[in-house]
N, C-alpha and C positions, 0 to 999 in steps of 0.2 A: 105336600114333596117338593116346592120347591125351595119352604126352610131346609127340609132336609139336605138337599143338596148343595145348599149356599153353609149351612153348619160343617158339614164334610169339608167341601173347601175351605172353609176356614182354618179348621182343625189340621188339614194335610198344609196349608201356606205356615201355619204356626210350628208343626214339627219340622218343616223345611228350615224355618230361621233359626230355631235352635241348636242347630251347630256351629251357624254362621254367629250367633250371637254370644256363644261361649267360647269359639278362636277371639274375637274382637276382644273382649272380656279382657282374655290372655294378653292378646296384644298388648291394648292399652299399659296393662303391666309392667311391659318391656319395652314402652314405646320412646324413652329417652335415650337408653343402649342403644338401640336401633334405631333411632334415626340421624345419633351420633356418631354410628358405627357406619351406615350407610351414605353418610355425608362426605365420610372418610376416603371406603369404599370408592366416591366419585371422585373425589380433588387425588388420588392415585390413580386412577384411571386417565386422568388430565393430563396427570406428570408424566406417566408411560408415555400416553399418546403425543408428548411435547418430546420427548428421549430425555425426559429426567428421571432417569431410574432413583436417583438416590431420594428426592423427594416421594416419587410412587412407593417404593419400599416402606418410605418411614411410616407413607399414610396408608399403606396396606395394615403393616405391625400394629398400629394404633387401632385401627377397624378390630384386627383381629384379637385384641385384648379388651376389645369391649363386649362383643357378641363372637366366639369361636364357631367362624361357617364355611363352609367350603370355597366359596368365589374367593371370598379374601386371602386366604388360604392358597390355593392355587395360583390367584395373581401376585402373589407374595412368593410363592416357588418362581415363577417364571423371571420375575424382577430379580428375585435373590441370583440366581442361574446366570443371568443376563451382566450381571456385575460380577460374577468369578462367585460368588459364594457357595461354591459347590455342596458343602453339606448343611449348609442354612436350608440351603434349594431343597436338599432330597428329605430333611425333615419336614419341610411345610409340604414339597407334593406327598408325601405320606399320610401326615394328620388329615391335608383335603382330600384324598380320596378315600379313608376311613367316613368320612361323613359321607359322601354320596350314596344316595341310596342305587340298589339295584336296577338295572336299565337305564340309570341317568345317562344322558348323552357325551357325557363330559368324563365317563369314568374308560370308557378306551384309551382315548387321547392323553390321559391323563397318565395312566399305567402304561402307555408307550414312554413318555418322557419320564418317569421316575426311573424307568428300566434302561432306559439308554443315560440319563446323569449319571445313574450306579457305578454303570461301566465305564465311564468319564473320571470319577473320584480315587485319587490315589489314596495308598492305606502304607502307614509306616507301624512296622512292628518295631518296639524297642522291649530289649530282654536284658538282664543283668548278665553280667559275663561271667565265665565259672571262675570262682574265690574273690569275687565281688564283695565287698565289707556289708556284711548281715542288714545292716542298717541303713544301706545303701537309700538314696530318694532319686527318681527321677522325675524331670519335668520337661515336657512337651509344650512349647509356646507361654511358658511361666506358670504353666498347670501341672501340679504334682498327680502324675500316674501313681492307683490305686496299684496293690501290688497283684489284685487278678486282671489289672487292666497290663501288664506286662507278659511278652509272647503272644500277644492280640492285636490283630491287626485293625489300628484306629483307622479311621476316613480321616483325611484331612484335608484342606482345601489346596490347588494348585500353586506353586510358588513355594521362598523361601521360611523354613521352619527352623527353630531353636531348639537342641534338644541339650539339656544339662542333667549330670551324673554327678550326683553329691555325697558325702558320707564324713560323719565327724571325726577328724583328725587326717582326711585324707585330702580338703581341699574339694575343687569341685573341676570338673572337664564338661566341658562346653565347647558346641560345635556347631553351625549351618546345613542343613540340605536343604535340598531345592527337588521339589517333586513337580514331573510331569504328570501331562494329563493319563490317568489310568497307570500309573507307575506302582508297583511294588516292591517297597524296600524292606529290610530287615537289617536291625543295628544291634550290638550286642554294648554294653555302658560296661566297661571296667571300674 
């Protein structure tokens, strides 16, 4: 009887260890990147705690590049938001929220922060004016907008933005636009 109980106990103990061993085997395969990402995350937290947001954001970015996890993404979002990089912050909030499991205690607060941030982000709609040359190009802060992006509100950070309209044989028209928090503006490029 005693040998049956001890054999049963050993079997249950072995079964209980299998998931742990399987998990630890998978963890060993990811150890180098995970450890480096964790170290970068901790360095980022320490930097932010000192008020050094530039270093904190850089460390969180490097951590996310190694292992895409919710914690570093949410911290990067908060860090970018603090530095005024609102569009990047919203992208990180959105990506971090997508990685959180249902019921995670960070979910509600993260969603609230993302929604509040989305309302603060200015939007700029650029379109070609009627009669503009068919091969016209529109650039926003040096990046050419595709035809499908014209007429669509683009989220942009607060402050100054350079808009350029150009067409072969017509030269270019350049202007600087300053956008405030939550502002919506539409501009037709001739």
